[in-house]
N, C-alpha and C positions, 0 to 999 in steps of 0.2 A: 504494500500500500504506500510505502514511503518512496518508491521509485528505485530502490536497490534490490538486487536479486540475491546477493550473498554478502557475508562479512568481508570476504576478500575484495569485493567491489568497493565496499566502504573504505577499506584500508588503502586501496589504490587511489581513491579520491583524496584521502588524507595526505598521502605522499605527494600527490599532484599539487596540493596547496602550497608546497614549498617553492613552486615555480622553477626557475632556472638557476636559483642561487646555489652555489656550491656547498656541499655538506662539509662543515668545519670540525665536527666532533660527534662522538657517540658516547652517551653517559648511561650509567646504571640508574635504576629507579631512585628518585629523590637525591641523587648525587648533585653536589653543588656545580652549577654551570660556570665555567671560567672562560670559555671561548666566546668570542664575538661572532655573530652571524648565525647561520642555520645549524642548529644542534638537534640531534635525534636522541630521544630518551627511550630506553627499553622499559615499556610499561604496558599494562593491559589497556584495552580500548574502552572499558567501562568508565564513563565520564567522571564520576566522583573520585574514583581511584586514580585515574591518570592526572586529573587536575591537582589532587592532593600532592602527588609526586612533583608536579611542575612548580607548585608553590614552595614545597620543601627545597627545591633546587634553586629558588631565588626569584621566581616570577613575581612581578609587582602588579600586573594587570593581566586578566585572562580574556582572550578573544574567543568567543564560543559561537560557532556556526551551528545553526539548526534549521532543518527543513520541516520538522514535524512539531516543533514547539516545546522542546524540553524545558521544563520549569526548573532550571538549574541556576544556582548562584554560589559564590564561594567567598570564604573569609580566610585569612585576612586580606587577600588580594581581590579587588572587585572584578566582577564578570561583566563584560560588555557583550550583549547578545546580538548576533548578526542573523537576521531572518533571510533565508535563501530564496524566498519567493513572496510575491505580493499578497497572496491569499493568507499566508501565515501572519505577515506583518499587520494586515487589516484585522485578523481574528484575535490577535494578542497585542494590541497597542500599548498596554500597560507593562509588558514584559520584554518587548523587543526594542532594542536601542536604535538599530539601523536596518533599513530595508535594502537588501542587496538584489531583490527581485527586479528592481527597476533597470538593472543593467540589461536585462532581456526585454522587459515589457515597454520601457521607454527609451531604449538605446542610450542609457547613461554610459559615458565612457569609463572604462576600467580605471584610468588614471584619476578621473574625478571622484569615483567611488573610493579609491584608495586614499585620496586626500581627505574625504569625509571621515574615513575610518581613523586615519592618523590624527586628525583634529579631535576626534572623540577620545582617543587614547590620551592625548595631551591634557584635555579638559578633565578627564577622570583622574589621571595622575596628579592633577593640580587641585583635586578636592571635590569636583562635581560628582554627585552620586549617580551611579548607573541605575537603570530601572530595577535590576535585581536587588540592589541595595535599598532602594526606596520601598520595595515590597518586603524587605526583611529576609530575603533568601540567603542561605549560606550557613545557617546554624547546624544543619544536619548533613551537609555534603562533605565533611571532612572524613575521609575513608582511606586509611593507609592500605597498601597492597599486602595481602597475606599470601606469601609465596608458598606454593605447595597445595596439596589437596585440602579443600575446605568443605566441611559438612554442615 
């Protein structure tokens, strides 16, 4: 229903988000990131677990893309939600910070959308609350990875 056929397809999409930037480092889960640029973390794909690892590694702001409306927020690093389609953005205006669907629906240039996203990151890092923060999301999303079999 969400447009993906397999978890592999989701993972390939996640890797594609890196664009053409060269990979600078690979780190273990929650390992402190010291390299500048594109860094890959070995972590599971489950959002609360992967974001917990990213924050433990030093992330200050989380950019969270969603196509189905995941009600996710994180603390202590604020989450900026990027709706990947117009329908979602219109359905969840109180929880989505930026509509990226207009890149397709209104031919918004990728460079312009990138500038909107960068400006939101700067504003959020400067103290403006993200919609997830305004809603109070993030108290229950801290979830460290339990490596190994879990029952």
